[in-house]
N, C-alpha and C positions, 0 to 999 in steps of 0.2 A: 504494500500500500504506500502511496505517496504521503508525505507529511500533512497534506491538507485534507486527507480523508479521515473520517471518524472510525475509530475502532469500536465495534459493538460492545457495550457494557463498560467501557472505560469512562471514568470521570476524572477531571483534574482541576486543581485550583491553585492559584498563586497566593501565597500567604499574605502578601501585601494587599491583595484585593479582598481578603476575608474581612467580614465585619469585626469590629473590636468591641469587646465588652469588658469593662473594668470590674473585676471581682472584688478586689480590695485595693487600697491605695498602692500604686506601683505594681500591681499584678493584673495582667490583661490576658484574656482568653480570645483566641481567634478560631472559631469553628470552621473545619475544613470539609467534613463529610459526615453524613448520617446514612446508615444502611436501613433497609426495610425491617431487619431483625433486631433493631435497637443498637447495634454496634455504632460507634462514632469515633471520630478522630479530630484532634485539636492541636493547635500550637499554643503553649502557655509561655508568656514573657514575664519575667520577674526582674524588676530593677534591683540594683545593689541595695543591700540592707533591708530587704522586705521579708515579711513572714505572713503566712496564711493565718487568718483569724479563726481560731478554733482548731478542731481536729478533722482532717480529711479522711472519712471512712469510705472504703471501697465496697459499695453496694449498688446493684445486686450482684455484680460480677467483679472480676479482677481489673486491675489497671496496669497498663504497660507503658513505660516511659523510656524515651531515648533522649539523652542530654546532648542537644545540638551544639550549644556553646555555653561557656561559663562553667560555674561549679554549683551544682544543686545539692542541698542538704535536706534530708528527710526528718530531721530532728534527732537523728542518731549518728549519721556519718555523712561525709562528703562524697559526691559522685562527680568526677570531672567530665568534661566534654568527651563523648564517645562511649559513655557508660549506658548500659541497658539495665532496667529494673523491672522485674515482674512482681507485682504486689497482689497476692491472692485475695479472692473475695472475703470480706469480713475483716481484713487487715486495715490498719490506719497509720497515719503519720502526720507530721506538721511540716508542710513544705516551707522552705526558707532558703535564703542565699545571702552571702555577704558580698560576693563579686558581681551578682546579677547572672541570669542564665536564660536560655531559651530551651524549651522542652517540646518534643513531639509526644503527645499523650494519646493512647489508643485504649478504648474500652470495647473489647471483643464481644461482650455480652450485655452491653447497655450500662 
């Protein structure tokens, strides 16, 4: 197929074109995709020295995170850029960062 032809079933989004929703001061969510089965994907941007307000509980399913840039901390340890984190359903953490970070976040079960 040539680059201008559509591939059936493919969807693509540019992060910069995704709507921005500020969850907490300095923490922004950019929704990228939502599947019919409840799965969804986002980019989460956290400015330096920001912290999630409260505890982030993974319900109803797991959360999968890839640290695109910066250093992410889950309240227990640091994860530098290039890290992948699988948090099982029912687990929780307090997302935070001192350096700032950008995360790709995927919820395979909603």
